[in-house]
C-alpha positions as CSV (number, residue, x, y, z in Angstrom):
1,D,119.5,119.4,120.5
2,A,121.3,119.1,117.2
3,D,124.8,118.3,116.1
4,L,126.4,118.5,112.7
5,N,129.8,117.7,111.4
6,A,130.2,118.5,107.6
7,T,133.1,118.9,105.3
8,N,133.6,120.4,101.8
9,V,130.6,122.6,102.4
10,S,129.9,125.2,99.7
11,L,127.0,127.7,100.1
12,S,126.1,130.2,97.4
13,P,122.8,131.8,96.2
14,A,122.7,129.1,93.5
15,A,123.8,126.0,95.3
16,I,124.3,124.1,98.5
17,E,126.8,121.3,98.5
18,G,128.7,119.2,101.1
19,S,129.4,116.0,102.9
20,I,127.6,115.3,106.1
21,E,130.1,113.3,108.1
22,D,127.8,112.9,111.1
23,A,124.6,114.6,112.2
24,S,122.2,113.9,115.0
25,L,119.0,115.6,116.2
26,R,116.5,115.4,119.0
27,E,113.3,117.3,118.2
28,Q,111.3,118.0,121.3
29,K,107.8,118.6,120.0
30,S,107.4,115.5,117.8
31,G,109.8,113.3,119.8
32,F,111.8,112.6,116.6
33,V,115.3,111.4,117.2
34,L,117.9,111.2,114.5
35,N,120.8,109.1,115.8
36,Q,123.1,109.3,112.8
37,L,123.1,110.8,109.3
38,T,125.9,110.7,106.8
39,A,125.5,111.7,103.1
40,D,126.9,113.6,100.2
41,V,124.4,116.3,99.4
42,V,124.0,118.7,96.4
43,Y,121.1,121.1,95.8
44,D,121.2,123.5,92.9
45,D,119.2,124.8,89.9
46,H,119.4,121.4,88.2
47,Q,119.5,118.7,90.8
48,I,118.8,117.5,94.3
49,A,121.2,114.6,95.1
50,V,121.7,112.6,98.3
51,E,124.3,110.0,97.8
52,N,126.2,107.6,100.1
53,L,123.2,108.1,102.4
54,Y,123.0,106.4,105.8
55,L,120.2,107.6,108.1
56,L,119.5,106.0,111.4
57,T,116.8,106.5,114.0
58,D,115.7,104.1,116.7
59,K,113.4,102.4,114.1
60,T,114.6,103.6,110.7
61,S,117.7,102.6,108.8
62,L,117.7,104.2,105.3
63,K,120.6,103.6,102.9
64,R,122.0,104.4,99.5
65,R,121.0,107.2,97.1
66,V,118.3,109.4,95.7
67,V,119.0,111.9,92.8
68,L,116.5,114.2,91.2
69,T,117.6,116.1,88.1
70,Y,115.6,118.7,86.2
71,E,115.9,121.5,83.6
72,S,115.3,124.2,86.2
73,L,113.5,124.9,89.4
74,T,110.7,126.5,87.5
75,A,110.5,123.5,85.1
76,M,110.4,121.2,88.1
77,V,107.3,122.9,89.4
78,Q,105.6,123.4,86.0
79,R,106.5,120.0,84.5
80,P,107.0,117.5,87.3
81,G,106.8,114.6,84.8
82,D,110.1,115.8,83.3
83,I,112.0,115.3,86.6
84,H,114.5,112.5,86.3
85,L,114.7,110.2,89.3
86,D,117.5,107.8,90.1
87,A,116.7,106.1,93.4
88,D,118.5,103.1,94.9
89,I,117.2,102.2,98.4
90,E,119.1,99.2,99.7
91,E,117.9,96.9,102.4
92,S,116.3,99.7,104.4
93,V,113.7,99.9,107.1
94,V,111.4,102.9,107.4
95,A,109.2,103.5,110.4
96,V,105.8,105.0,109.9
97,R,106.2,107.2,112.9
98,D,109.4,108.7,111.4
99,I,107.4,109.5,108.2
100,L,104.7,111.1,110.2
101,A,107.2,113.3,112.1
102,F,107.9,115.1,108.8
103,A,104.4,114.7,107.2
104,P,101.9,114.8,110.0
105,M,99.1,115.4,107.4
106,L,99.4,111.7,106.5
107,R,98.3,110.7,110.0
108,Q,94.7,110.2,108.9
109,V,95.5,108.6,105.5
110,P,95.6,104.8,104.9
111,P,98.1,103.0,105.3
112,F,99.4,105.4,107.9
113,K,96.2,105.9,110.0
114,G,96.4,103.8,113.1
115,N,99.7,102.2,112.1
116,E,102.2,104.6,113.7
117,N,104.2,101.7,115.1
118,E,104.6,99.8,111.9
119,V,107.7,99.6,109.7
120,F,108.4,99.0,106.0
121,N,111.3,97.0,104.8
122,I,112.4,98.4,101.4
123,D,114.8,97.3,98.8
124,A,114.1,99.1,95.5
125,I,115.6,100.6,92.4
126,V,113.6,103.2,90.5
127,R,115.0,105.1,87.5
128,G,113.6,107.3,84.8
129,Y,111.5,110.4,84.3
130,I,108.5,110.7,86.6
131,K,106.4,110.3,83.5
132,D,108.2,107.1,82.5
133,L,109.6,105.2,85.5
134,R,111.4,101.9,85.2
135,I,111.5,99.7,88.3
136,P,113.9,96.8,88.0
137,T,113.6,96.0,91.7
138,F,110.8,96.7,94.1
139,N,110.7,94.6,97.3
140,V,108.6,95.9,100.2
141,S,107.3,94.2,103.3
142,G,105.5,95.4,106.4
143,F,102.4,95.2,108.5
144,R,103.4,91.8,110.0
145,N,102.5,89.6,107.0
146,T,102.4,91.6,103.8
147,S,105.1,91.6,101.2
148,I,105.5,92.3,97.5
149,A,108.3,91.7,95.1
150,A,107.8,93.3,91.7
151,S,109.4,95.0,88.7
152,G,108.1,96.9,85.8
153,R,107.3,100.3,84.4
154,I,104.9,103.2,85.3
155,T,104.1,105.7,82.6
156,G,101.9,108.8,82.7
157,L,102.6,110.2,86.1
158,P,101.8,112.6,87.5
159,S,98.4,112.4,85.8
160,A,95.5,111.0,87.7
161,Y,95.4,108.0,85.3
162,P,98.9,106.5,85.0
163,Y,99.6,103.2,83.2
164,Y,101.2,100.4,85.3
165,D,103.0,97.6,83.5
166,L,104.2,95.5,86.5
167,V,105.4,92.0,86.9
168,I,104.4,90.8,90.4
169,N,106.8,88.0,91.3
170,R,105.4,87.6,94.8
171,F,102.6,89.1,96.8
172,S,101.2,87.9,100.1
173,T,99.1,89.4,102.8
174,T,96.5,88.4,105.4
175,K,93.0,89.6,106.2
176,A,94.3,91.3,109.4
177,D,96.9,93.2,107.4
178,L,94.3,94.3,104.8
179,T,92.1,95.6,107.6
180,H,95.0,97.7,108.9
181,L,95.9,99.0,105.5
182,L,92.5,100.0,104.3
């Protein structure tokens, strides 16, 4: 089952654009249920933008915006470090099982393996080119007793050896959580 109510929809060979006023979905095979989705969406040769986002499942509540801009689709693939990211995820909750519905290959990878019923609480702002990300706010908690509050900068992505310049304002965990994460 799927329902979609959208306005200002424009479809062309070069772009897809519109406002999703309400959408819902029940996927039979994975059991994924999207209760509500609203967003302003643009996909074209130079950007992928999801703004005014509100996504709700039974365990996930994802809010705000994610915008990727790039020189061209070819450049995005050939030079991923030159993709510009502007992400603002506000007081959101993301369920591991919802992530696994779209990326089942992660099912055997820590921290997802064996943690299908866990949720992450996320409040983050990340801006900059993938090769030079600035993170003024990064607050994540999950796995019962683990949380981190940090800010900083990551340079050198997507190379295998990026440089992290982070200020960790708060980090706490327990042995039990570490066992589940690793």
